[in-house]
N, C-alpha and C positions, 0 to 999 in steps of 0.2 A: 319329702326330705330335701333340704337345701345342701347341695354337694359342691364344694370348692375343690377343683383339681388344680394343682400347681405344676406347671411345666415351664421351667425357666427358659429353655432354649428351643423348644419345638412347639409348633402351633398345629391344632387340628386342621386349620385351613390348608396346610401343606398337603394333606391327604385329599382334601376335597377339591383342590385345583389340579391335582393329578401328578404333574411332572416331578414335583419335589417330595413325593411321598416316601416315607421310610416306615419301618415296622412300628416305631413308637408313635409317629403322627397318625398312622392308620388306626392304631389302638386307641388313641385319644379320641379321634373323630367317631369311631364306631361305638366305643363304650359309652361316650357321652350321649350319642344319639339314642342308643338302646335304653339307657337309664331315663332319658327325657321322655321317650315313648311310654315308659312305665309310670309316668306321672311325676317324676322328680324334677327339680330345678337344678340344672348343672351349669356351673360357671368355670371356665378354664382360664387361668391367669398365666400370662407369659410376659417376657420383656418386650417393650416397644423397640423394634430393631430396624426401623426405617422411618424417615421423616414423612409427614403427611398422612399417616395411617390413622384410622379412627380408633379412639380409645376403646369403644364398645361396639361389638358386632354381634347381631343376632344370627346364629348359624341355622337354627331351626326353632320351632316352638319349645320354650323352656330350656334352650341350650344356647349359651352365649360365650363369647370370647372377650376377655378384658386384657388390654395391653397396658402395662405399667412402666413408667419411667424408671430405669435401673441401669445406670451407666450410659455410655454413648449410644446415640440413636443410630445404630448401625448393626449389621449382623456380626455376631461374635461366635466363635466356635465354643463348644461346651467347655473345652480346656481353658478358655480365656474368660469365662463368665463368672467364675467364683468370686473375684473381688467385689462384684456388684450385688451379691445376694443380700447384704444388709439393706441396700436401697430397695430391692424387691420386697423384702420383709416390711419396710416402711409402707409401701403401697398396699400390701396385703392387709396389714393391721388397720389402716385407715378405712379400707373398703369393708372389712369385717366388723368395724364399729358401726357402720351404717346398716349392714345386713349380716347378722351373725349366721354362719353356716352351721348345719347340724353335724357335718363331717368334713374334714379336710383330707384329700387324697393326693399326696405329692408323688410325682413321677420322676425318677432318677434321683441319685443321691444328692446332687447339688440343689435340686428343688426342695428336698427335705430339709436342708440347712435353712433356707428362707422360710419354709412353712413352719418349722418348729420355733424359729426365732419369733415370727409374728404371733403364733398361737400361745406362746408362753409369756408374752409381755403383760405387764401389770395393767395397762390401759385397754387390754382386750379381754373379753370374758374368758375365765380360766378353764372352763369346762368344754372347750372345743376339742373333740377327739381328732387325732391325727393318725391316718393310715399311710404307710409308705410302700411304694413299689420301686424296686431298683432297676429292673430291666437289664440285668447284668451287673456283676460285682467286680470291684477293682482287684481283689485278691486273685480272681480267676484270670483277669486280663494280664496281671503281672506274671502269673504262673505260665500262661500260654504264649505271651508275646515278649516277655522279658523287657529288654531295652526298647522294644517297639511300642510299648504302652506309653502313650503321650499324656496320661492323666496328670493333673497337678499333684505334687507330693503330698499335699494336705489330705488328699482322698484317703490315704492309708489309715489315718486315724479318724477323719470326719465321717466317713461312711459307716464304720461300726457305731460311732456315737449317734448318728441319725437312727440306725436300726434299734439301738437300745433305748432311745428316748421317745421314739414314736410309740403310740399306744398299741399298734399292731403292724405287722409287715405282711403284705400280700405278695407272695412269690408267684412266678409264672410256671414253675415246674418243681417236681419233687427233688431234683438234683440241687436246685437253688436253695430249697428249704434246708437240705442237709448242710450246705455251705454256710447258711445263715447261723446255724447252731454253733459253728466253729467261731463265729464272731461274738459269741456270748449272748445271743438273742434267744430267750426261752422258747421252748416248743409251743407253749400255750399262746404265745404272741404271734405265731405264724399261721397264715392260711395259704392254701395253694389254689389259685384261680388261673386257668390257662388263657391264652389269647384265643380269639374267635375268628370266624369267617362269615362274610356277608353271603348268605345262601341265596339271596335274590340275584346276585351277580355271578357267584362261582358255583357251577354245577356241571354235570356231565353233558347237558344238552345246551346247544347254542352255537354261535359262530366260532370258527377256528381259522387260524392262519394256514395258508397253503405251504406245504413243505417243498423244499427244493431237491431233496434226496429221499430215498426210501425210508431212512431212519432219522428221526430228529430227537436230540437230547437237549434239555433246557436246564439252565441253572441261573438263579436270580439272587442279587444281594448287593450290598455296598461293596465297592471295589477297594477292599482293605485286605491285607495279607491273611488275616485270621479266617476269612471266608473260603480259603483254599481253592480258588479258581485255577491256580497253577496245577494243583493235583488233578482237577477235572480235565484240563487240557492234556496232561500226561496220560491219564486213563483213556481218554478219547483217542489219542494217537496210537495207543496200543490196540484198541479195537479196530481202527482203520488198518493198521498193519496186519491184523488177523483177517482182513477181508470184509469188514462191515462197511457198507456204502452209506455213510451217515454225515450229518451236519450237527454242529454244536452251537447253540444260541446262548450267549452270555449277556444278561441284562444287568447293568450296573449303574451306579450313580455318577453323573457328571463326568463321563470319561472323555468328552470332547472339550472340556474347559481347560485352558492352558494353566499350568502350575498346579501345585497341591498334590497331596498323596494319591488321590484317585487317578490323576493324570499319570503319575509315575507308575502306579500299578498297571494301568492300561497299557503303557508302553512296554513294560516287562512282559505282560501276557502276549502282546503281539509278537514280540521277539521270540518268546518261547514257542508260539505256534509256528513261526517261520522255521525255527531251528528243528522242530519235529516234523516239518513238511506237511502241516495240516492247515496252514494259514488260509487257504482257499476254501476250507470247510468250516472255519470258525467265524461266526457272526458276532463280533464284539460290539454290542449296541450301547447307546447312552441310556439315560433315564427313560422309562416308559410310563405313560399315564396309567394309573391303577385300573381305570376302566377298560384298558386294552389288554390287561393281563390275562383274563379268562380265555380269550381266543388264542393267545400264545400257549398257555398251559395245555389247552385241549389238543393243540397240534402236536404235542410231544408224545413220543413213545414211552419215555421215562423222564422224570425230573430228578436232578441230582442236588442234594443239599449236604455238603460235606465240609462244613467249617470245623475249625479246631474246637470252638465252643459256640453254642447258640442258646440263649435263655428262653426263647419263645418258639421259634419254628413256624412262623406265619406262612412262609412260602410253601413249606411241606403240607400244611393244612389246606392251603388253597389248591394245591395240586391234587391232593386226595379228594377234596370236594368235587373236583372236575373229573374224578374217576381215573386218575393217572397214577401208576405205581411210582414209589419214591425210593431212591437209594440215598440213605442218610447216615451221617456219622452217628455212632452210638454215644452221643454227648448231650448234656443239658436238656433243653425242652424237647429235643428230637427223640429222646428215650421214651417220653410220655406219649407223644403224639403219633409217631410212626411205630406200629407194632410189627416187630421183626417176624417175617414169614406170613403175616396176615394182611397188612396194608402196604408193605414195602420190605426193604432189606436193610439191615444195619451193617455198617462196615466200620473198622477201626479208624480213628482220625490219622491223618498224615500218611495214608497208605494208598497210592494211586493204583497199585496192582490189585488190591482188594476191590477198589471201585470198578476197575475194568472187568474183573472176574464176575462180580455181582451183576453188572450190566449185561455181560455176555450170556449169563444163565437166564436172564429175563428175556432178552431179545430173541432168543431161539426157542421160547416156550410161550406161544400166543395164549394158550389156555390159562397158564399161570398168571400172565400179565392181566388178563381179563378178570380173574378172581381177585387179585390184589387191588385192582382199580375199583371194582364193585364194593369190596369190603371197606376200602378207604372212604368212598363216598357215603356209605351207610354210617360209618363211625363218626365222620364229621357232622352229618345231619343230626345225629342223636346227641352228641356231647359238646359240639364246638360252635353252635350258632351264637351270634352275639346276644340274642335273647336269653339263652341259657347262661352265657358268661355274665350278663347283667344280673340275673337271679343269684348266681354264685357270689357276685360282688356285693350285692345287697346283704347276703348272709355274712360276708366278711365285715361289712360296715357295722352290722348289729353287734358283732363280736368286739369290734373296735370301741363302739360306744360303751359297752359293758365294762371293758377294761379301763376306759377313761373315767367312768363313774367310780370305779374302785380306786383309781388313783386319787381322785378328788377327796373321797371319803378318808383314805389313808392319810393324806396330807393334813386334812382337817383334824383328824384324831391326834396327830403328833404336833400340831401347831406349826407345821412347815409352811413357808411362804414362797419357796422356789422349787 
């Protein structure tokens, strides 16, 4: 099968070179690699965002990256890339005329705009099936972040349009599938395929970082308000006040770069830690190479994942794979991945006292922590390997192809041309 993945703003190379990895770049790299290992030919298309870069890069056998000219040859935030999606669609259409894909899988709503534009043009074969993955929905961002949501206003109507016009939507969790129905996307068009874990890298056995205090807590993610790192610091301060001799490690993106939202959030977190008298116990790190993450996670007594919303929950899965219990918000993908009372503990969002209480109950019960850690490792090994995710994605692709064929037949029977 020839698979074209469209990712306008993120490249799988970001995950492979380590320091700039995020959940979606890890997903692109790992899923593309797993599908290629199963014999498929995978091409990821993204914007050319720096001068001097090669247009085509072979990542591994049957897995390549294609950079297309679409707007200025410089890095653009996802919020600024929308005006250039028509140019991205031009490049997609030209490449698909040379080599027609069997399936198109667009990643994030903006990529879906370009993918659908290219796939529906009259000079491109009209029977190209298009699957869409959103990796988070605008209506949820607006609900949770309010004026803090920086998405372009067009997202409010373009995102549902993408979902309704794609042949199928591949959600990362059951909560997202429920939200998709509210956008008018029929149940029959939705598949749920979770994110995965590289089990060759993440597991209970291997190197681990040395702790500096008897108890280590770890939390990882982009330094944005919705990830709730302020809640974690407040909960940690409560534990320290109750006598826990611990340290908190926060790994976030680009905290040492001047300017930008990440820098602002990092400064706010440092101030909060100082105000709560735990600054000497909080290790606020910058970005960490993905290859170094297993050693950090294995060093933790517990991993905390308490965002306001999380569509995938990759960090929680990686921690579980390493045999570490997880305290997680009962939201989004974390509802599916972390089983409350079995592999970790669910807490309400926006509730630092609940986080502190859950952690205290774990930290004073070694036997329970061991049971949760072992159960988490077994669960991830059974259901969340990238090999299994690739198999589930293939199933979703076949469903997409069937729906596309039905669309073509229906349009032919009515004489429709668009």
